[in-house]
C-alpha positions as CSV (number, residue, x, y, z in Angstrom):
1,M,0.1,0.0,0.1
2,N,2.9,2.4,0.7
3,Q,4.2,1.9,-2.8
4,I,0.9,3.0,-4.3
5,F,1.1,6.3,-2.2
6,K,4.4,6.7,-2.8
7,S,3.9,6.6,-6.7
8,I,1.1,8.9,-6.3
9,L,2.7,11.5,-4.3
10,L,5.8,11.1,-6.6
11,S,3.9,12.0,-9.5
12,L,2.6,15.3,-8.2
13,V,4.6,18.4,-8.6
14,F,2.5,21.8,-7.8
15,S,3.4,25.4,-8.2
16,L,1.5,28.3,-6.9
17,I,-0.3,31.2,-8.8
18,P,-2.6,33.6,-7.2
19,V,-6.2,33.7,-8.2
20,Q,-8.7,36.7,-7.4
21,I,-11.9,35.4,-5.3
22,S,-14.7,37.3,-3.4
23,A,-15.4,37.0,0.3
24,Q,-19.0,37.9,1.4
25,Q,-19.4,40.5,4.2
26,E,-22.8,40.3,4.8
27,T,-25.3,37.5,5.3
28,E,-27.6,38.5,2.5
29,C,-28.9,36.2,0.1
30,F,-27.1,36.4,-3.4
31,M,-24.6,34.1,-5.4
32,L,-22.0,35.4,-7.9
33,D,-22.5,34.8,-11.7
34,N,-19.6,33.6,-14.0
35,N,-18.4,37.2,-14.2
36,G,-18.2,37.7,-10.5
37,N,-21.4,39.8,-10.5
38,P,-23.7,39.7,-7.6
39,L,-27.2,38.1,-8.4
40,D,-30.3,39.0,-5.9
41,L,-31.7,35.5,-4.5
42,G,-33.8,37.3,-1.9
43,H,-37.0,35.8,-3.8
44,L,-35.6,32.6,-2.7
45,C,-34.6,33.2,0.9
46,G,-37.4,35.7,1.9
47,K,-35.3,38.3,1.6
48,S,-35.6,41.3,-0.4
49,N,-33.0,44.0,0.9
50,F,-29.9,43.1,-1.0
51,K,-26.6,44.9,-0.8
52,S,-23.7,43.8,-2.6
53,H,-21.0,44.2,-0.2
54,T,-18.0,42.0,-1.3
55,Q,-14.3,42.2,-0.4
56,S,-11.3,41.0,-3.0
57,I,-8.9,38.8,-1.5
58,T,-5.9,36.6,-2.9
59,T,-5.4,32.9,-2.4
60,P,-3.0,30.5,-3.7
61,R,-3.9,28.0,-6.5
62,L,-2.2,24.8,-7.5
63,V,-1.1,24.2,-11.0
64,A,-0.2,21.6,-13.1
65,P,3.3,22.3,-14.4
66,N,3.9,23.0,-18.0
67,T,0.2,23.3,-18.4
68,P,-0.9,26.5,-20.5
69,E,-3.9,28.1,-18.3
70,S,-6.0,28.5,-21.6
71,E,-6.4,25.0,-22.4
72,V,-9.7,23.3,-21.9
73,F,-10.5,19.8,-22.2
74,V,-14.0,19.2,-23.7
75,V,-15.7,15.9,-23.0
76,P,-19.4,15.0,-24.5
77,I,-21.9,13.9,-22.1
78,K,-23.5,10.9,-23.8
79,R,-26.4,10.8,-21.3
80,R,-27.2,11.2,-17.6
81,E,-28.0,8.5,-15.2
82,G,-29.8,10.1,-12.0
83,G,-28.6,13.4,-13.1
84,T,-24.9,12.1,-13.0
85,P,-23.2,12.7,-16.6
86,V,-22.0,9.6,-18.6
87,I,-19.0,9.9,-20.9
88,D,-16.8,7.6,-23.1
89,V,-13.5,6.7,-21.2
90,M,-10.6,4.7,-22.8
91,F,-8.5,2.2,-21.0
92,N,-4.9,1.1,-22.1
93,D,-5.3,2.5,-25.5
94,R,-7.8,-0.1,-26.4
95,H,-11.1,-0.5,-24.6
96,V,-13.9,2.1,-24.3
97,F,-16.4,2.3,-21.7
98,E,-19.0,4.4,-20.7
99,M,-18.5,5.7,-16.9
100,L,-20.0,8.0,-14.7
101,V,-18.3,11.3,-13.7
102,D,-18.6,11.0,-10.1
103,T,-17.2,14.2,-8.4
104,G,-17.6,12.3,-5.0
105,A,-15.8,9.5,-5.7
106,T,-12.1,9.7,-4.5
107,W,-10.9,6.6,-6.5
108,T,-11.8,5.6,-10.2
109,V,-13.9,2.4,-9.8
110,I,-14.5,-0.1,-12.6
111,S,-17.0,-2.8,-12.7
112,S,-16.0,-6.7,-12.7
113,Q,-16.8,-7.0,-16.2
114,M,-14.6,-4.3,-17.2
115,A,-11.8,-5.7,-15.2
116,K,-12.4,-9.1,-16.9
117,T,-12.2,-7.2,-20.4
118,L,-9.2,-5.2,-19.3
119,R,-7.5,-8.4,-18.0
120,V,-6.6,-6.6,-14.9
121,K,-5.2,-8.2,-11.8
122,P,-5.6,-7.3,-8.0
123,K,-2.7,-6.2,-6.5
124,Q,-4.2,-5.8,-3.0
125,T,-7.4,-5.1,-1.1
126,L,-8.4,-1.8,0.4
127,T,-11.2,-0.8,2.8
128,F,-13.1,2.4,1.6
129,Q,-15.9,4.2,3.6
130,T,-18.9,5.0,1.6
131,P,-21.4,8.0,1.8
132,S,-23.4,6.1,4.1
133,S,-20.8,5.5,6.6
134,D,-20.5,1.6,5.7
135,S,-16.9,0.3,5.1
136,V,-16.4,-1.9,2.0
137,E,-13.3,-3.8,0.7
138,F,-12.4,-3.6,-3.2
139,D,-9.7,-5.0,-5.1
140,I,-6.9,-2.5,-6.1
141,A,-5.4,-3.0,-9.9
142,Q,-3.4,-0.9,-11.9
143,V,-4.4,0.2,-15.7
144,S,-1.5,1.3,-18.1
145,S,-3.8,4.2,-19.0
146,I,-7.0,6.3,-19.1
147,T,-8.0,8.7,-21.6
148,T,-10.9,11.1,-22.4
149,G,-11.1,14.3,-24.0
150,G,-7.4,14.5,-24.9
151,I,-6.4,14.0,-20.7
152,V,-4.4,11.1,-20.4
153,H,-3.4,9.5,-17.1
154,E,-1.0,6.8,-17.3
155,D,-0.3,4.0,-14.7
156,L,-3.5,5.0,-12.5
157,Y,-4.5,2.3,-9.5
158,I,-8.1,1.8,-9.9
159,A,-10.8,-0.1,-7.5
160,I,-12.8,-3.0,-8.8
161,A,-16.6,-3.1,-7.5
162,P,-18.2,-6.2,-8.0
163,S,-21.8,-4.7,-7.4
164,L,-21.3,-2.1,-10.3
165,D,-22.8,-2.0,-13.7
166,I,-21.0,1.2,-14.9
167,G,-17.6,2.6,-13.7
168,L,-16.8,5.7,-11.9
169,L,-14.1,8.3,-13.1
170,G,-13.1,9.3,-9.8
171,Q,-11.0,12.3,-8.3
172,N,-7.3,10.3,-8.8
173,F,-7.9,10.8,-12.6
174,Y,-9.0,14.5,-12.8
175,E,-7.6,15.8,-9.4
176,M,-5.2,18.5,-11.3
177,Y,-8.3,19.6,-13.2
178,D,-11.2,22.3,-12.3
179,I,-14.1,20.5,-13.7
180,T,-17.4,22.5,-15.1
181,I,-20.2,20.3,-16.0
182,K,-22.8,21.9,-18.8
183,Y,-25.8,20.5,-20.2
184,S,-23.9,18.8,-23.1
185,V,-20.3,18.7,-22.0
186,I,-17.9,18.6,-19.3
187,E,-15.0,20.8,-19.4
188,F,-11.6,20.2,-17.6
189,R,-9.4,23.1,-16.9
190,P,-6.0,22.4,-15.9
191,R,-5.3,24.0,-12.4
């Protein structure tokens, strides 16, 4: 298990870049639009005396090395299952599977059938905590590559869940990206 985490840690190199964000000073009912402009949500909160009091602060942001800031990877959404986007993901430069983009999943998880098709062999077993606070053990394996929308992650450790019908693309795949889920596409922006 230590070797897995060493491998993951050694592959992460970060640099800091300042980013402008706004902090709300008042407890009014509003949100900021894509341009940072406040929108009055008083009709939802039962308040109508909206005041735009925001203060700018600077905070560091992690950025992947050697990645242009303007590069955006766009992946089409094929459909949604229970509101969760489903996209095509290629494994080992050969097999394409539909996967849920699960922003709550720490690891990428594949089904038993996917593992069989990929011919991956479990290396060990790890215990995971589910959202319902149950502990579940999954076999852990490694795939040579996972690709979607031009993003390639090599030698990624994945979990195998026998009870799944469709895989979950988790944070260990897209941890270096900010994600925007739109109506028909998902945008991945390097951090």
